[in-house]
NUKOL-741061 format. One record per residue (C-alpha): residue in three letters; x negated, z, y; residue number from 1. Coordinates in Angstrom, 3 decimals, decimal comma, always signed. Layout:
BEGIN
+------+----------+----------+----------+------+
: lose :     east :       up :    north : gufi :
+------+----------+----------+----------+------+
:  ALA :        X :        Z :        Y :  NUM :
...
+------+----------+----------+----------+------+
END
This chain:
BEGIN
+------+----------+----------+----------+------+
: lose :     east :       up :    north : gufi :
+------+----------+----------+----------+------+
:  UNK : -112,436 :  +66,122 : +115,661 :    1 :
:  UNK : -114,427 :  +68,617 : +113,625 :    2 :
:  UNK : -116,556 :  +70,684 : +115,998 :    3 :
:  UNK : -118,749 :  +72,806 : +113,695 :    4 :
:  UNK : -120,642 :  +72,259 : +110,444 :    5 :
:  UNK : -123,095 :  +73,951 : +108,115 :    6 :
:  UNK : -125,533 :  +71,810 : +106,138 :    7 :
:  UNK : -126,753 :  +73,481 : +102,954 :    8 :
:  UNK : -129,997 :  +72,005 : +101,653 :    9 :
:  UNK : -133,241 :  +71,341 : +103,526 :   10 :
:  UNK : -134,496 :  +68,293 : +101,691 :   11 :
:  UNK : -134,867 :  +64,932 : +103,382 :   12 :
:  UNK : -131,185 :  +63,984 : +103,084 :   13 :
:  UNK : -129,937 :  +67,357 : +104,273 :   14 :
:  UNK : -132,285 :  +67,157 : +107,258 :   15 :
:  UNK : -131,099 :  +63,661 : +108,135 :   16 :
:  UNK : -127,431 :  +64,659 : +107,864 :   17 :
:  UNK : -127,942 :  +67,753 : +110,022 :   18 :
:  UNK : -129,457 :  +65,534 : +112,693 :   19 :
:  UNK : -126,688 :  +62,922 : +112,366 :   20 :
:  UNK : -123,915 :  +65,488 : +112,764 :   21 :
:  UNK : -125,697 :  +66,949 : +115,788 :   22 :
:  UNK : -126,009 :  +63,490 : +117,307 :   23 :
:  UNK : -122,232 :  +63,171 : +116,868 :   24 :
:  UNK : -121,809 :  +66,215 : +119,113 :   25 :
:  UNK : -121,013 :  +68,683 : +116,328 :   26 :
:  UNK : -122,374 :  +72,243 : +116,423 :   27 :
:  UNK : -124,684 :  +72,388 : +113,393 :   28 :
:  UNK : -126,128 :  +75,249 : +111,366 :   29 :
:  UNK : -128,831 :  +74,227 : +108,910 :   30 :
:  UNK : -129,470 :  +76,390 : +105,835 :   31 :
:  UNK : -132,302 :  +76,202 : +103,311 :   32 :
:  UNK : -133,368 :  +78,478 : +100,469 :   33 :
:  UNK : -137,085 :  +78,568 : +101,389 :   34 :
:  UNK : -137,509 :  +81,128 : +104,180 :   35 :
:  UNK : -141,005 :  +79,936 : +105,114 :   36 :
:  UNK : -139,877 :  +76,329 : +105,371 :   37 :
:  UNK : -136,839 :  +77,185 : +107,479 :   38 :
:  UNK : -138,940 :  +79,351 : +109,790 :   39 :
:  UNK : -141,301 :  +76,432 : +110,297 :   40 :
:  UNK : -138,419 :  +74,018 : +110,930 :   41 :
:  UNK : -136,897 :  +76,427 : +113,426 :   42 :
:  UNK : -140,185 :  +76,760 : +115,239 :   43 :
:  UNK : -141,414 :  +73,153 : +115,200 :   44 :
:  UNK : -138,009 :  +71,376 : +114,968 :   45 :
:  UNK : -139,460 :  +69,200 : +112,202 :   46 :
:  UNK : -139,198 :  +69,313 : +108,419 :   47 :
:  UNK : -142,850 :  +68,506 : +107,781 :   48 :
:  UNK : -142,437 :  +68,880 : +104,030 :   49 :
:  UNK : -139,623 :  +66,392 : +103,478 :   50 :
:  UNK : -138,892 :  +64,351 : +106,616 :   51 :
:  UNK : -141,691 :  +64,784 : +109,183 :   52 :
:  UNK : -140,709 :  +61,755 : +111,284 :   53 :
:  UNK : -137,485 :  +63,360 : +112,515 :   54 :
:  UNK : -137,304 :  +65,856 : +115,374 :   55 :
:  UNK : -134,234 :  +68,079 : +115,210 :   56 :
:  UNK : -132,285 :  +68,863 : +118,341 :   57 :
:  UNK : -132,802 :  +72,339 : +119,764 :   58 :
:  UNK : -129,083 :  +73,056 : +119,402 :   59 :
:  UNK : -129,284 :  +73,078 : +115,566 :   60 :
:  UNK : -129,423 :  +76,658 : +114,281 :   61 :
:  UNK : -131,832 :  +77,006 : +111,364 :   62 :
:  UNK : -131,507 :  +79,786 : +108,774 :   63 :
:  UNK : -132,394 :  +80,867 : +105,238 :   64 :
:  UNK : -129,859 :  +83,709 : +105,178 :   65 :
:  UNK : -126,130 :  +83,414 : +104,432 :   66 :
:  UNK : -125,517 :  +86,581 : +106,436 :   67 :
:  UNK : -126,578 :  +84,902 : +109,679 :   68 :
:  UNK : -124,242 :  +81,921 : +109,266 :   69 :
:  UNK : -121,005 :  +81,726 : +111,226 :   70 :
:  UNK : -117,890 :  +80,193 : +109,604 :   71 :
:  UNK : -117,604 :  +76,451 : +110,224 :   72 :
:  UNK : -114,986 :  +73,762 : +109,800 :   73 :
:  UNK : -117,196 :  +71,506 : +107,673 :   74 :
:  UNK : -119,486 :  +72,711 : +104,874 :   75 :
:  UNK : -121,940 :  +70,024 : +103,765 :   76 :
:  UNK : -123,692 :  +70,573 : +100,430 :   77 :
:  UNK : -126,921 :  +68,588 : +100,009 :   78 :
:  UNK : -128,660 :  +70,809 :  +97,460 :   79 :
:  UNK : -130,024 :  +69,441 :  +94,153 :   80 :
:  UNK : -127,389 :  +69,058 :  +91,446 :   81 :
:  UNK : -128,880 :  +71,804 :  +89,286 :   82 :
:  UNK : -128,592 :  +74,302 :  +92,153 :   83 :
:  UNK : -125,198 :  +73,468 :  +93,608 :   84 :
:  UNK : -123,285 :  +75,976 :  +91,488 :   85 :
:  UNK : -125,378 :  +78,898 :  +92,688 :   86 :
:  UNK : -125,435 :  +77,949 :  +96,360 :   87 :
:  UNK : -121,681 :  +77,302 :  +96,430 :   88 :
:  UNK : -120,932 :  +80,686 :  +94,892 :   89 :
:  UNK : -123,204 :  +82,491 :  +97,350 :   90 :
:  UNK : -121,672 :  +80,668 : +100,311 :   91 :
:  UNK : -118,143 :  +81,471 :  +99,138 :   92 :
:  UNK : -119,055 :  +85,115 :  +98,535 :   93 :
:  UNK : -120,369 :  +85,290 : +102,093 :   94 :
:  UNK : -116,933 :  +84,232 : +103,336 :   95 :
:  UNK : -118,235 :  +81,092 : +104,993 :   96 :
:  UNK : -115,540 :  +78,645 : +103,833 :   97 :
:  UNK : -111,891 :  +78,887 : +102,918 :   98 :
:  UNK : -108,434 :  +77,633 : +103,784 :   99 :
:  UNK : -108,566 :  +75,068 : +106,572 :  100 :
:  UNK : -112,208 :  +74,167 : +106,052 :  101 :
:  UNK : -113,548 :  +70,977 : +104,500 :  102 :
:  UNK : -116,222 :  +71,095 : +101,812 :  103 :
:  UNK : -118,279 :  +67,923 : +101,547 :  104 :
:  UNK : -120,495 :  +67,022 :  +98,593 :  105 :
:  UNK : -123,520 :  +64,858 :  +99,377 :  106 :
:  UNK : -125,203 :  +65,529 :  +96,025 :  107 :
:  UNK : -125,225 :  +62,843 :  +93,330 :  108 :
:  UNK : -125,043 :  +64,059 :  +89,781 :  109 :
:  UNK : -123,104 :  +65,242 :  +86,734 :  110 :
:  UNK : -123,650 :  +68,766 :  +85,414 :  111 :
:  UNK : -125,227 :  +69,034 :  +81,982 :  112 :
:  UNK : -122,980 :  +70,393 :  +79,185 :  113 :
:  UNK : -119,904 :  +70,917 :  +81,391 :  114 :
:  UNK : -119,793 :  +67,269 :  +82,495 :  115 :
:  UNK : -118,459 :  +68,390 :  +85,861 :  116 :
:  UNK : -118,828 :  +66,251 :  +88,964 :  117 :
:  UNK : -120,297 :  +67,908 :  +92,047 :  118 :
:  UNK : -116,947 :  +68,013 :  +93,866 :  119 :
:  UNK : -115,368 :  +69,779 :  +90,885 :  120 :
:  UNK : -118,083 :  +72,442 :  +91,005 :  121 :
:  UNK : -117,502 :  +72,954 :  +94,736 :  122 :
:  UNK : -113,733 :  +73,157 :  +94,230 :  123 :
:  UNK : -114,258 :  +76,089 :  +91,855 :  124 :
:  UNK : -115,892 :  +78,124 :  +94,627 :  125 :
:  UNK : -113,622 :  +76,823 :  +97,435 :  126 :
:  UNK : -110,165 :  +76,406 :  +95,853 :  127 :
:  UNK : -108,343 :  +76,474 :  +99,194 :  128 :
:  UNK : -110,594 :  +74,041 : +101,058 :  129 :
:  UNK : -110,265 :  +70,299 : +101,398 :  130 :
:  UNK : -112,814 :  +68,587 :  +99,151 :  131 :
:  UNK : -114,582 :  +65,310 :  +99,937 :  132 :
:  UNK : -117,611 :  +63,294 :  +98,826 :  133 :
:  UNK : -120,015 :  +61,287 : +100,999 :  134 :
:  UNK : -122,072 :  +58,691 :  +99,157 :  135 :
:  UNK : -123,523 :  +55,189 :  +99,341 :  136 :
:  UNK : -126,805 :  +53,326 :  +99,792 :  137 :
:  UNK : -128,286 :  +55,790 : +102,252 :  138 :
:  UNK : -131,985 :  +56,589 : +102,453 :  139 :
:  UNK : -132,767 :  +59,609 : +104,627 :  140 :
:  UNK : -135,852 :  +57,923 : +106,083 :  141 :
:  UNK : -133,753 :  +55,094 : +107,561 :  142 :
:  UNK : -130,895 :  +57,317 : +108,731 :  143 :
:  UNK : -133,472 :  +59,470 : +110,521 :  144 :
:  UNK : -134,579 :  +56,364 : +112,424 :  145 :
:  UNK : -130,957 :  +55,469 : +113,260 :  146 :
:  UNK : -131,200 :  +52,259 : +111,284 :  147 :
:  UNK : -127,897 :  +50,569 : +110,397 :  148 :
:  UNK : -126,235 :  +52,430 : +107,531 :  149 :
:  UNK : -122,891 :  +52,319 : +105,742 :  150 :
:  UNK : -121,363 :  +54,996 : +103,525 :  151 :
:  UNK : -118,072 :  +55,881 : +101,880 :  152 :
:  UNK : -116,245 :  +59,194 : +102,038 :  153 :
:  UNK : -113,758 :  +59,885 :  +99,255 :  154 :
:  UNK : -111,025 :  +62,501 :  +99,024 :  155 :
:  UNK : -107,625 :  +62,785 :  +97,373 :  156 :
:  UNK : -106,405 :  +63,932 : +100,802 :  157 :
:  UNK : -106,391 :  +61,015 : +103,245 :  158 :
:  UNK : -106,482 :  +63,352 : +106,257 :  159 :
:  UNK : -109,611 :  +65,046 : +104,912 :  160 :
:  UNK : -111,270 :  +61,673 : +104,316 :  161 :
:  UNK : -110,486 :  +60,529 : +107,856 :  162 :
:  UNK : -111,762 :  +63,786 : +109,365 :  163 :
:  UNK : -115,113 :  +63,389 : +107,588 :  164 :
:  UNK : -115,195 :  +59,688 : +108,424 :  165 :
:  UNK : -114,933 :  +60,568 : +112,109 :  166 :
:  UNK : -117,935 :  +62,898 : +111,798 :  167 :
:  UNK : -120,058 :  +60,068 : +110,431 :  168 :
:  UNK : -118,979 :  +57,314 : +112,786 :  169 :
:  UNK : -121,852 :  +56,507 : +115,126 :  170 :
:  UNK : -123,217 :  +53,274 : +116,626 :  171 :
:  UNK : -125,632 :  +52,933 : +113,673 :  172 :
:  UNK : -123,572 :  +54,704 : +110,974 :  173 :
:  UNK : -120,394 :  +53,095 : +109,621 :  174 :
:  UNK : -118,248 :  +55,100 : +107,214 :  175 :
:  UNK : -115,404 :  +53,829 : +105,008 :  176 :
:  UNK : -112,771 :  +55,922 : +103,190 :  177 :
:  UNK : -111,611 :  +55,937 :  +99,568 :  178 :
:  UNK : -109,228 :  +57,954 :  +97,429 :  179 :
:  UNK : -111,268 :  +57,360 :  +94,251 :  180 :
:  UNK : -113,304 :  +60,559 :  +94,137 :  181 :
:  UNK : -114,009 :  +60,138 :  +90,426 :  182 :
:  UNK : -115,312 :  +56,589 :  +90,822 :  183 :
:  UNK : -117,594 :  +57,228 :  +93,788 :  184 :
:  UNK : -119,158 :  +60,271 :  +92,139 :  185 :
:  UNK : -119,800 :  +58,534 :  +88,843 :  186 :
:  UNK : -121,250 :  +55,552 :  +90,694 :  187 :
:  UNK : -123,565 :  +57,755 :  +92,725 :  188 :
:  UNK : -124,793 :  +59,617 :  +89,658 :  189 :
:  UNK : -125,139 :  +56,636 :  +87,333 :  190 :
:  UNK : -127,329 :  +54,527 :  +89,569 :  191 :
:  UNK : -130,169 :  +57,068 :  +89,385 :  192 :
:  UNK : -131,334 :  +56,468 :  +85,774 :  193 :
:  UNK : -131,142 :  +52,710 :  +86,299 :  194 :
:  UNK : -133,416 :  +53,036 :  +89,326 :  195 :
:  UNK : -135,943 :  +54,684 :  +87,024 :  196 :
:  UNK : -135,550 :  +51,723 :  +84,668 :  197 :
:  UNK : -136,089 :  +49,260 :  +87,519 :  198 :
:  UNK : -139,246 :  +51,116 :  +88,505 :  199 :
:  UNK : -140,476 :  +50,998 :  +84,913 :  200 :
:  UNK : -139,862 :  +47,247 :  +84,818 :  201 :
:  UNK : -141,887 :  +46,806 :  +88,005 :  202 :
:  UNK : -144,621 :  +49,085 :  +86,676 :  203 :
:  UNK : -144,801 :  +46,918 :  +83,546 :  204 :
:  UNK : -145,021 :  +43,841 :  +85,812 :  205 :
:  UNK : -142,060 :  +42,199 :  +84,094 :  206 :
:  UNK : -141,155 :  +40,020 :  +87,089 :  207 :
:  UNK : -138,075 :  +39,330 :  +89,179 :  208 :
:  UNK : -136,068 :  +37,732 :  +86,373 :  209 :
:  UNK : -136,248 :  +40,845 :  +84,225 :  210 :
:  UNK : -135,455 :  +43,249 :  +87,059 :  211 :
:  UNK : -132,479 :  +41,162 :  +88,215 :  212 :
:  UNK : -131,159 :  +41,095 :  +84,643 :  213 :
:  UNK : -131,687 :  +44,838 :  +84,308 :  214 :
:  UNK : -129,800 :  +45,645 :  +87,514 :  215 :
:  UNK : -126,946 :  +43,328 :  +86,525 :  216 :
:  UNK : -126,577 :  +44,870 :  +83,071 :  217 :
:  UNK : -126,902 :  +48,322 :  +84,612 :  218 :
:  UNK : -123,849 :  +47,583 :  +86,757 :  219 :
:  UNK : -121,949 :  +46,561 :  +83,622 :  220 :
:  UNK : -122,767 :  +49,913 :  +82,051 :  221 :
:  UNK : -121,807 :  +51,774 :  +85,206 :  222 :
:  UNK : -118,393 :  +50,119 :  +85,220 :  223 :
:  UNK : -117,898 :  +50,696 :  +81,495 :  224 :
:  UNK : -118,684 :  +54,412 :  +81,594 :  225 :
:  UNK : -117,283 :  +55,117 :  +85,047 :  226 :
:  UNK : -113,913 :  +53,560 :  +84,281 :  227 :
:  UNK : -113,783 :  +55,398 :  +80,938 :  228 :
:  UNK : -114,223 :  +58,635 :  +82,900 :  229 :
:  UNK : -111,326 :  +57,777 :  +85,225 :  230 :
:  UNK : -112,860 :  +55,772 :  +88,063 :  231 :
:  UNK : -111,349 :  +52,586 :  +89,461 :  232 :
:  UNK : -113,108 :  +49,326 :  +88,563 :  233 :
:  UNK : -113,234 :  +48,057 :  +92,147 :  234 :
:  UNK : -115,040 :  +51,216 :  +93,310 :  235 :
:  UNK : -118,128 :  +50,231 :  +91,333 :  236 :
:  UNK : -118,330 :  +46,949 :  +93,238 :  237 :
:  UNK : -118,439 :  +48,831 :  +96,535 :  238 :
:  UNK : -120,952 :  +50,939 :  +98,462 :  239 :
:  UNK : -121,023 :  +53,809 :  +95,969 :  240 :
:  UNK : -121,578 :  +51,448 :  +93,039 :  241 :
:  UNK : -123,427 :  +48,172 :  +93,408 :  242 :
:  UNK : -124,493 :  +49,038 :  +96,970 :  243 :
:  UNK : -126,216 :  +52,254 :  +95,955 :  244 :
:  UNK : -127,562 :  +50,643 :  +92,779 :  245 :
:  UNK : -129,279 :  +47,836 :  +94,691 :  246 :
:  UNK : -130,734 :  +50,175 :  +97,314 :  247 :
:  UNK : -132,178 :  +52,643 :  +94,842 :  248 :
:  UNK : -133,454 :  +50,054 :  +92,355 :  249 :
:  UNK : -135,450 :  +48,082 :  +94,925 :  250 :
:  UNK : -136,362 :  +50,430 :  +97,776 :  251 :
:  UNK : -139,745 :  +52,004 :  +98,401 :  252 :
:  UNK : -137,831 :  +55,094 :  +99,576 :  253 :
:  UNK : -136,192 :  +55,666 :  +96,171 :  254 :
:  UNK : -137,632 :  +58,689 :  +94,363 :  255 :
:  UNK : -136,142 :  +57,519 :  +91,077 :  256 :
:  UNK : -137,741 :  +54,096 :  +91,451 :  257 :
:  UNK : -141,097 :  +55,731 :  +92,159 :  258 :
:  UNK : -140,800 :  +57,836 :  +88,997 :  259 :
:  UNK : -140,097 :  +54,699 :  +86,969 :  260 :
:  UNK : -142,958 :  +52,825 :  +88,612 :  261 :
:  UNK : -145,381 :  +55,561 :  +87,564 :  262 :
:  UNK : -143,964 :  +55,650 :  +84,027 :  263 :
:  UNK : -144,383 :  +51,900 :  +83,733 :  264 :
:  UNK : -147,975 :  +52,240 :  +84,892 :  265 :
:  UNK : -148,657 :  +54,650 :  +82,022 :  266 :
:  UNK : -148,356 :  +58,088 :  +83,636 :  267 :
:  UNK : -146,576 :  +60,889 :  +81,800 :  268 :
:  UNK : -143,298 :  +62,287 :  +83,103 :  269 :
:  UNK : -144,827 :  +65,768 :  +83,265 :  270 :
:  UNK : -147,673 :  +64,605 :  +85,493 :  271 :
:  UNK : -145,325 :  +62,603 :  +87,705 :  272 :
:  UNK : -143,031 :  +65,555 :  +88,327 :  273 :
:  UNK : -145,956 :  +67,880 :  +89,017 :  274 :
:  UNK : -147,274 :  +65,538 :  +91,695 :  275 :
:  UNK : -144,239 :  +65,710 :  +93,983 :  276 :
:  UNK : -142,031 :  +68,303 :  +95,663 :  277 :
:  UNK : -139,203 :  +65,771 :  +95,927 :  278 :
:  UNK : -136,471 :  +65,864 :  +93,274 :  279 :
:  UNK : -135,617 :  +62,604 :  +91,519 :  280 :
:  UNK : -132,044 :  +63,266 :  +90,394 :  281 :
:  UNK : -132,252 :  +60,501 :  +87,794 :  282 :
:  UNK : -134,496 :  +62,656 :  +85,593 :  283 :
:  UNK : -132,056 :  +65,535 :  +84,938 :  284 :
:  UNK : -129,026 :  +63,274 :  +85,283 :  285 :
:  UNK : -130,193 :  +60,951 :  +82,529 :  286 :
:  UNK : -129,575 :  +63,825 :  +80,119 :  287 :
:  UNK : -126,126 :  +64,712 :  +81,434 :  288 :
:  UNK : -124,990 :  +61,086 :  +81,709 :  289 :
:  UNK : -126,275 :  +60,230 :  +78,238 :  290 :
:  UNK : -124,481 :  +63,303 :  +76,922 :  291 :
:  UNK : -121,231 :  +62,235 :  +78,602 :  292 :
:  UNK : -121,433 :  +58,659 :  +77,302 :  293 :
:  UNK : -122,185 :  +59,815 :  +73,759 :  294 :
:  UNK : -119,317 :  +62,315 :  +73,799 :  295 :
:  UNK : -116,705 :  +59,619 :  +74,447 :  296 :
:  UNK : -118,392 :  +56,820 :  +72,513 :  297 :
:  UNK : -119,145 :  +54,456 :  +75,410 :  298 :
:  UNK : -121,868 :  +51,915 :  +74,648 :  299 :
:  UNK : -124,792 :  +52,263 :  +77,096 :  300 :
:  UNK : -127,947 :  +50,660 :  +75,617 :  301 :
:  UNK : -129,899 :  +50,783 :  +78,895 :  302 :
:  UNK : -129,066 :  +54,416 :  +79,499 :  303 :
:  UNK : -129,945 :  +55,190 :  +75,883 :  304 :
:  UNK : -133,353 :  +53,526 :  +76,325 :  305 :
:  UNK : -134,087 :  +55,460 :  +79,536 :  306 :
:  UNK : -133,126 :  +58,684 :  +77,775 :  307 :
:  UNK : -135,528 :  +57,906 :  +74,931 :  308 :
:  UNK : -138,365 :  +57,229 :  +77,358 :  309 :
:  UNK : -137,769 :  +60,420 :  +79,356 :  310 :
:  UNK : -136,838 :  +62,804 :  +76,558 :  311 :
:  UNK : -137,602 :  +61,131 :  +73,235 :  312 :
:  UNK : -141,250 :  +60,291 :  +73,764 :  313 :
:  UNK : -140,694 :  +56,548 :  +73,419 :  314 :
:  UNK : -143,121 :  +54,301 :  +75,284 :  315 :
:  UNK : -141,663 :  +51,976 :  +77,933 :  316 :
:  UNK : -143,019 :  +48,821 :  +76,188 :  317 :
:  UNK : -141,369 :  +49,841 :  +72,897 :  318 :
:  UNK : -138,082 :  +50,631 :  +74,639 :  319 :
:  UNK : -138,184 :  +47,185 :  +76,255 :  320 :
:  UNK : -138,920 :  +45,485 :  +72,920 :  321 :
:  UNK : -135,966 :  +47,221 :  +71,279 :  322 :
:  UNK : -133,619 :  +46,318 :  +74,147 :  323 :
:  UNK : -134,561 :  +42,648 :  +73,955 :  324 :
:  UNK : -134,287 :  +42,693 :  +70,166 :  325 :
:  UNK : -130,653 :  +43,770 :  +70,013 :  326 :
:  UNK : -128,095 :  +41,451 :  +68,447 :  327 :
:  UNK : -126,781 :  +38,756 :  +70,836 :  328 :
:  UNK : -123,300 :  +39,317 :  +72,272 :  329 :
:  UNK : -120,933 :  +37,865 :  +74,913 :  330 :
:  UNK : -121,796 :  +38,817 :  +78,491 :  331 :
:  UNK : -118,351 :  +40,291 :  +79,132 :  332 :
:  UNK : -118,570 :  +42,573 :  +76,093 :  333 :
+------+----------+----------+----------+------+
END
């Protein structure tokens, strides 16, 4: 059993995972970039900015400095996708992880231009460590309340997957294993733009029929692109695919859905992003995913439409009209 862990990233999900690992009996260090925030968390035992409902156990060491961190068996990265490269390099330079440690990605995204998955970025900084990915339909707000949750941990090394699985096996948290790292990461990244689309549809008051159709066709696109990138078809019908897609497209906790809801109601993307400190990964990931699909010629009309709304200045009603006006085709195509 892993006995020590460092959680990098003090957002809501990082906070919830630090608490979960502590509840499992693991010695946890909790790192965040913002020194003022981490000082407050250390003093009050609550992350008032991102997850105020959760009180952290006194045993969790809170820090904003790499120099104060002790080496640990499990390194958990829960930083935003655009920052994972920098944090991983700093952690590696500080000598925190290496041979014998396990590096776990809990960030969903694909890097712009390079097209790298988060686990590939972490492997660059920790070439001797075991690499794994934890993903699924997991909202921090519900995990913080110990509500029933299921996730999947993927690694090419079955022993690494089982070791992480054991860390996240609690009475309310059930964890499955997979060897399809590519599939689970593409599933976790792809669902984000479609959650924005589902929010837009709700904001436009299109009704249940339209949203159900959108989510169904979104899954078809996820499978098409994810398999083209090397994932296994069946993975996209599991927790990291359809499970995460359903949760993020319909839940009030989904940041991406909330962004779409505001867009559908007529707000600008700039104003929406200014109004929140929370990062909706679907916004930057729409660019990287659209770039990846275009580069290999995979047809993704929904993703294309979301990209045009976010970055092409197209209005949501016009994007909808163009989607519905496409030539008819077989469902399986």
